[in-house]
N, C-alpha and C positions, 0 to 999 in steps of 0.2 A: 711510314705513316699508314695506319689502317684505312682500308677502303670504307666509304660510307655504305650503310646498309639501307635497303629499301624497306621502310617500315609501313608501307601502305597495307591495308587489308588484302588478304590473298585474292579475293574476287576482283579487286581493282588491278592487281598485278596481271592476272590472267586476261582480263578484258584489255589491258594495254598490249599484251603480246598478240592477241587476236586482231586488235585494231591496227597494229603495225602491219601485220600480214595483209590485211584488207587494203590499207592505204597505199602500200607499195606494189599491189597487184599480184601477190603470191596466192591469195585467195580471191579469185576473180568473181565478178558479178554472176549470180546464178549457181555458184558452187555450193554443194551441200556440205555442211560441216560434219565432222565425225560424230558418231553417236555420243550421248552423254557418258556412257560407260567408258568409251575410248578416251574421251577428254579427262575423265576422272583418273584413268591410269596414266595418261600422258603428263598431266600436271600434278599428279599425286595429291589430289584435293578431294574434299567431300562432294557428294552429289549436290548438296544445297549451295556450295560455293560456286560450282560450275553454273548452276541455274542462275545464281545472282549475277555472275559475270555476263552470261548470255543476255539476261534481262537488261543490263546496262547498255549493251550494244544494240539491242532492239529499240530501246528508248531513244538512242542517238540516230536511229534510222539506218544502221549499217547491216542489221540482220532482220530476217522475217521468218516467222514460223508458218509452216504449211501443215494443216491438220492431217494427221495420219502419215505424213511423209518425213518430217524433220525440220531442221533449221537451215536456212540458206542465206548466203550473202545476197543482200538486196541488189536487184538489177539496176544499179545506178553507179556512176563513177563519182569520185570526189568532185565537188564543185570547184572548178578552176576559175579564179577571177583575176583579171588584170589588176596589177598593183597601181591603180590610178586614183587620183584624187577626185576625178569626175568620170563617170561612165555614161555614154550617150544613151538615153532612154530608148527602148525598143518595145513597141506594142506587143503585149502578151509575154514579154520576157523581163526587161528591166523597167522599173519605174521608181521615181523618188517621191517621198512624202515630206514636204517641207514642214518642220516643226516650229522653229522660231527664227526670227531675225532681230538682232539687238545690237546696241553699242555698249561695249564693256571694256574694262581694264582687264586684259587677258592674263592667264596664268603665267608663271615664270618661264616655262619652257617655250611658250609662244612669244613672249617678250624677247627672249634671247634669239629665237629663230628669226623674228621679223626685225630685230635690232631696233626696237622701239625705245624711245627715251622714257625715263621714269614718269609715270602718270599719263603716258600717251594711251589713247584708246584705239580700239579696233572694232570693225563690224564683224559679228559672228553670225554664221548661218548654220543651223543644225538641221539634219534631215536623216531619214531612214531610206536605205536602198532595198527594194524588194526584187527578188528574182522568182518568177513564176508564183508570185503572191506570197513568197516566204521572206521574212526579214533576214537579210544577210549582212547588213552593215549599218552601223550607227556612226555618223560623221559630224564633225564640227569644223568648219572652215573659217579662218580669220583673215581679214584684210585690213591693212593700215587705214585708219579713218581718214587720213589726209589724202589717200588715193580714192577710197570707195564712197565717201560721203557724197550724196546727191546722185549717185549712179544706181543702176538697177540692182547692184550688189547689196544696197542698203534697204531695198524694198521687200516687203513680205509677200513675194510672189515668185513663181517659177521664172527662170531666166531663159529666154529663147537663145539657143546656141550654147548655153552654159557659161560658167565663169571665165574660162579661157578666152572666149570671144569678147566678153566685156572688158577684160584686162587689156586685150589687144587694142580694142577701140579707145581705151583710155591712154594708150601709148606705152603699155607695159607688156609686150608679148612675152610668152613663156620661153625661156631659153634652156633651162636646166632645172634639175631638182635633186635634193638630197633626202634620202629616207633613213629613218632610224626605226628598226623593228624590234619589238620586245613582246614577251608573253607574260601574262599574269592572271590571277583569278578575277572574274568580273565583279563590277559593282552591282548593287541591287538593281539599279536602273538598267544596266547593260544586260543582266541576266533575264530580266522580265521583258525588255523591249525586243531582244533577239530570240526570246523563247528558248534559252539554252538548257539542255539537260543538266541535272545536278552534277557538280564537279567539273564541268567543262571550262577550260581556260579560254581566254580571248587573246587574239593577236592584236597588238597595238602598233599602228603604223603612224609615225609622225613624219609628214612630208612637208618640206619647205621648198617652195618654187621661187626661182630667181628669174628676173628679167635682164635687160642689158646692164652691163657693168656690175653684174652679180648683185643687183639690188633685190632683196627679198620682197615679194609682193603678195604671197599667200602662204599660210601655214595651216595644214589640215591634220586633225587627229581622226584616224579611221579605226573603228573597232569591229572586229569580225570574230565569230565563233571559230575555235581552232579544231573542232571535231570533224568537220566535213569539208573544210575549204583549204585550198592551196593558193598561194600568191604566185602569179606569173609575171616575170620581168622580161622585157624585150629590149635588145640593144643591137644596133647595126654593127657588124664587124668592122673594125678599123685595121688598116695595115700600117706597119711602121716602115719608114724609109731610112736609108743610111747604113 
């Protein structure tokens, strides 16, 4: 079976190669890139193609030009964010902007995740997460209406202590979660809300949180730009006996 060919424009292919080197630390922050002439020779591409590739990475914030000196890897590491449905706000770092709170019949994947009966409703809370005043995540969290109705989860206001504390107070402490991670092109709303550079895909994280007896009590869809961000998972090491 013949191998699939990469049919992207050449400047996108070159930008992808350089982006990979930057993201995995081969080109470290502050490193000067080779001259345009050397990149032309290295990638066997026209000068205009190299300039287009570099321009793409500058737009993404990975490269910066210094007049009279050259092009450098921007002095910043990829933004590593914990793969959590809720991040505790920190003054000057993380903050949430609540967008909407509503009662809805959720989409099919949320119905499946929460094991809702046909026609059952859920409380949805949508919000934007900012890091250093940059939008980094668009999220929608769903809670079964039979659990959340009448609680602060159903009110259009920020929740002191976050949703995990509210669920605990309602008798549904979080015990475990299951994530499904995928990548795709953004919707118009996602591209505009997260201020994504052209052509940037998003990471879609569907997290279902379970309480006692593996009862699902929350399902969240978290959307992040894939160009600068990495998801970090933490797990305590377990030892096997026997």
